[in-house]
C-alpha positions in Angstrom: 163.6 60.4 58.2 162.7 59.5 62.1 163.9 57.1 64.2 163.0 53.7 63.9 160.8 52.2 67.1 161.2 48.6 68.0 158.1 47.0 68.9 158.1 43.9 71.5 154.6 42.1 71.0 153.9 39.9 73.8 151.6 36.9 72.7 150.6 35.9 76.2 149.2 39.2 77.2 147.0 39.1 74.1 145.9 35.9 74.5 144.6 36.7 77.9 143.3 39.7 76.9 141.3 38.0 74.4 140.2 35.7 76.8 139.1 37.6 79.8 136.7 40.0 77.9 138.3 41.6 75.0 137.6 38.6 72.8 136.1 41.4 70.2 139.2 43.3 70.3 140.4 42.1 66.4 137.3 43.5 64.8 138.2 47.2 65.8 139.8 48.4 62.3 140.6 51.9 63.7 137.5 54.1 62.7 138.0 56.2 65.8 134.5 56.2 66.5 135.1 55.3 70.4 137.4 58.2 70.9 134.8 60.6 69.1 131.5 59.2 71.6 133.7 58.8 74.7 132.9 62.3 76.8 135.6 61.4 78.6 138.2 61.8 75.9 140.3 64.5 75.4 142.6 66.2 73.0 145.1 65.9 75.9 144.5 62.4 76.4 142.4 60.9 73.5 141.2 57.0 74.6 140.6 54.3 73.8 141.4 54.0 69.9 145.4 54.0 71.0 145.1 51.9 73.3 142.7 49.4 71.2 145.4 49.7 68.7 148.2 48.9 71.3 146.0 46.0 72.4 146.2 44.3 69.3 150.0 44.8 68.9 150.2 43.0 72.7 152.2 46.1 73.7 152.0 45.2 77.2 154.6 47.5 78.3 153.1 50.5 76.8 149.9 49.5 77.9 151.0 48.9 81.4 152.7 52.7 81.5 149.9 54.5 80.2 147.7 56.2 82.7 144.3 56.6 79.9 143.7 53.3 80.5 142.5 54.0 83.9 139.9 56.7 82.6 137.5 54.5 81.1 134.2 53.7 83.1 132.9 51.3 80.4 129.3 53.2 80.4 128.8 51.8 77.1 128.8 54.4 74.7 131.8 53.3 72.5 130.4 49.4 72.6 126.9 50.9 71.3 128.5 53.1 68.5 131.1 50.9 67.5 130.1 49.7 63.9 132.4 46.5 64.4 131.2 45.4 67.8 134.8 45.3 69.0 133.6 46.5 72.4 137.1 48.7 73.4 135.0 49.3 76.9 135.4 45.6 77.7 138.8 45.3 75.7 140.2 48.1 78.3 138.6 46.1 81.4 140.6 43.1 80.1 143.6 45.0 79.7 143.5 46.8 83.4 143.4 43.2 84.9 146.4 42.6 83.4 148.1 45.5 84.5 146.9 44.6 87.7 148.2 41.0 87.7 151.8 42.6 86.0 152.1 45.0 88.8 151.1 42.5 91.6 153.2 41.2 95.0 153.1 38.7 94.9 152.6 38.0 91.1 151.2 34.9 91.9 148.2 35.7 93.7 147.5 38.2 91.0 147.2 35.3 88.5 145.3 33.3 91.2 142.4 36.3 91.7 142.1 36.5 88.1 141.7 32.7 87.5 137.9 31.6 87.8 139.1 27.8 88.7 141.3 29.4 91.5 138.4 30.7 93.1 137.7 27.7 95.5 141.5 27.4 96.5 141.0 31.2 97.2 138.1 30.9 99.3 139.6 27.6 101.4 142.6 29.5 103.4 140.2 31.8 105.0 137.6 29.2 106.2 140.6 26.7 107.2 142.0 29.5 109.4 138.3 30.3 110.7 137.8 26.8 111.3 140.9 27.0 113.2 139.9 29.7 115.4 136.7 28.0 116.4 137.9 24.8 117.3 141.2 26.0 118.6 141.4 29.5 119.8 141.2 30.4 123.4 137.6 31.2 124.3 136.4 33.6 127.0 135.2 32.7 130.4 132.8 32.6 131.0 131.1 31.9 127.8 128.6 34.5 127.2 125.7 33.0 124.9 124.4 34.4 121.9 127.5 36.7 121.1 130.1 36.0 118.4 132.9 35.8 120.9 132.1 33.1 122.2 133.3 30.8 119.2 135.0 33.6 117.5 137.1 35.8 120.4 138.0 39.2 119.4 141.4 38.3 120.9 141.9 36.2 118.0 140.2 37.8 115.5 141.6 41.4 115.6 145.5 40.8 115.5 144.0 38.2 112.8 142.2 41.3 110.7 144.8 43.6 111.6 148.1 41.1 110.3 145.8 40.6 107.2 145.3 44.4 106.2 149.1 45.1 106.5 149.6 42.1 104.0 147.3 43.8 101.6 148.5 47.5 102.4 152.4 46.4 101.8 151.0 44.3 98.3 149.3 47.8 97.5 152.5 50.0 98.3 154.4 47.4 96.0 152.3 47.6 93.2 151.5 51.3 92.7 155.3 51.7 93.2 156.0 49.6 90.2 153.5 51.4 88.5 154.8 54.6 89.3 158.3 53.8 88.2 156.7 53.0 84.7 155.0 56.0 84.6 158.2 57.8 85.3 160.2 55.5 82.5 157.7 56.8 80.0 158.2 60.2 81.1 155.0 61.2 82.9 155.1 62.6 86.5 152.3 62.4 89.2 153.0 64.1 92.4 151.6 67.5 92.2 148.5 66.0 91.0 147.6 63.8 93.4 145.3 66.2 95.7 142.8 67.1 92.4 143.0 63.0 91.7 142.0 62.1 95.1 139.1 64.7 95.5 137.9 63.4 91.9 137.8 59.8 93.6 136.1 60.8 96.5 133.3 62.8 94.5 133.3 60.4 91.6 133.2 63.2 89.9 134.0 61.4 86.0 131.1 59.3 86.5 128.7 62.5 86.3 130.6 63.2 82.8 129.7 59.9 81.4 126.0 60.5 81.3 124.8 57.7 79.8 126.5 55.6 82.9 124.3 55.9 85.6 126.9 54.6 88.2 127.9 57.6 89.9 125.1 57.0 92.7 125.5 53.4 93.2 129.5 53.8 93.1 129.1 57.0 95.7 127.3 54.5 98.3 129.0 51.5 97.7 132.6 53.4 98.3 131.5 55.7 101.4 129.8 52.7 102.9 132.6 50.7 103.1 134.7 53.3 103.9 132.6 53.7 107.2 132.6 50.3 107.8 136.1 50.1 107.3 136.6 53.1 109.7 134.4 51.8 112.3 136.2 48.3 112.0 139.5 49.8 112.7 138.1 52.0 115.9 136.4 48.8 117.5 139.3 46.8 116.7 142.1 48.9 118.3 139.9 49.9 121.1 139.1 46.0 121.6 142.6 45.3 121.9 143.7 48.4 123.9 140.5 47.3 126.6 138.5 50.0 126.2 135.5 48.9 124.1 133.8 45.7 124.3 131.9 44.1 121.1 129.6 43.8 120.4 129.1 47.4 120.7 125.3 48.6 122.2 122.8 49.5 120.0 122.4 53.1 120.9 126.3 53.2 120.4 127.2 56.3 118.1 129.5 53.9 116.7 127.1 51.2 116.3 124.5 53.9 114.6 127.2 55.1 112.4 128.5 51.3 111.7 124.5 50.6 110.5 124.1 53.5 108.2 127.4 52.8 106.6 126.2 49.1 106.1 122.9 50.8 104.9 124.5 52.8 102.4 126.6 49.9 101.1 124.2 47.9 100.6 121.8 50.3 98.7 125.2 50.9 96.6 125.7 46.9 95.8 122.0 46.4 94.9 122.2 49.4 92.5 125.1 47.7 90.9 124.2 44.4 90.6 120.7 45.6 89.1 122.7 47.6 86.3 124.9 44.4 86.1 121.6 42.1 85.5 119.8 44.8 83.2 120.3 43.4 79.8 122.0 40.7 77.9 124.0 43.3 76.5 125.6 44.2 80.0 125.6 40.9 81.4 127.7 40.0 78.0 130.2 42.8 79.2 130.4 41.8 82.6 133.4 39.2 83.2 134.6 37.0 85.8 136.9 39.3 87.3 133.6 42.0 87.5 131.5 39.4 89.0 133.4 37.8 91.4 134.4 41.6 93.3 130.4 42.9 93.2 129.4 39.5 94.9 132.1 39.5 97.0 131.1 42.9 98.6 127.4 42.5 98.6 128.2 38.8 100.3 129.6 40.6 102.8 127.3 43.4 103.4 124.5 41.2 103.0 126.1 38.6 105.6 127.5 41.2 108.3 123.6 42.6 108.2 121.8 38.9 108.9 124.5 37.6 111.0 123.6 41.0 113.2 119.6 40.6 113.2 120.1 36.5 114.2 122.3 37.7 116.8 119.8 40.0 118.2 116.9 37.0 117.7 119.0 35.1 119.4 119.1 32.2 117.3 122.6 29.8 117.0 122.0 30.5 113.0 124.1 33.4 113.5 127.5 31.5 114.4 127.4 30.0 110.9 126.3 33.2 108.9 129.0 35.3 111.0 131.5 32.0 110.1 130.7 33.4 106.1 131.2 36.9 107.0 134.4 36.2 108.4 135.8 34.1 105.3 134.0 36.8 102.8 135.5 39.8 104.5 139.0 38.2 105.5 138.9 37.2 101.4 137.8 41.1 100.5 141.0 42.6 102.7 143.6 39.8 101.4 142.4 39.9 97.9 141.9 43.5 97.6 145.2 44.3 95.9 144.6 41.8 93.2 140.7 42.7 92.7 138.5 45.5 91.1 139.2 47.0 94.4 142.6 48.2 93.3 141.3 50.3 90.5 141.0 53.0 93.2 144.7 52.8 93.9 145.8 52.8 90.2 143.2 54.9 88.6 143.8 57.7 92.0 147.7 57.5 90.4 146.7 57.3 86.6 144.7 61.0 87.3 147.8 62.8 89.2 149.6 61.7 86.5 147.0 63.9 83.8 147.0 66.3 86.0 150.4 66.7 86.8 150.9 66.9 83.0 148.0 69.1 82.6 150.2 71.7 85.0 153.4 71.0 83.0 151.7 72.0 79.7 
């Protein structure tokens, strides 16, 4: 007779999963249709049937250390084929949100970002910060009209954004270390699979294996658009602080041209994502606050950035108000990235590396 296994259900975890997109979880009766129709489910790593069962039992620790939780892209195949309407893709989405929350540092921020009622408070913090910058930060003399630095001086803004980026990086590192520790405790490695995992993330190769998802192009454009914007922002920020660059950059500057091209890519990508999310009642029903808040933040950052630049070129003072909103949204996107769907990039990369490593050992 095999050894007995003690299960420790977490009722609070189950309650949160049910409340955040997995409300149909209890309809699942383990027919395995979801695993049979999923084009990403493999013999070496089948899902989502096993994860559905563990979620029903509230086995939070097992799910938190299971890399397969991160392999689902919620293409909708399993939801369409499920004879009971249990919506496995949405359940796994809710589980991923809870995993991010469990490993978050500090944990209270993970809980706040996942709570709709906390949104005004989360936006209030950066709004107060940039209001203070506007009112009290030392202004350049002489002030140049119709330049953002007139009200929001780069000497204050750039160090502020580097500080918040450093905090976000620290939070990411702590969360991923906790995730890796959980993987090792469950008998999974990861180091040998990192190069292949990064390649998969960079090309979004696994999206192409989901024939019905139609998401690869939208995600690729959004991903690389924001990578480009982050790169330009970092270079311009360091250059400004070092005194070798001055913003706003000239329109014919190679860095400015690259930034505009990146913004265009990101804009097309987020528009495609929004179109998909509003493309049908079933798709809208499968989108939670966690999904919508992230996509809306991405769209808001790109839209306000482009509009504020156009208003600056048109030399109208409305540009300052739009730029203020842009700063608030960018600050929020950076500060809360380790607790939002942005964290999927980091956790999914580690999860893919874990499976790659496991395949190498086998």
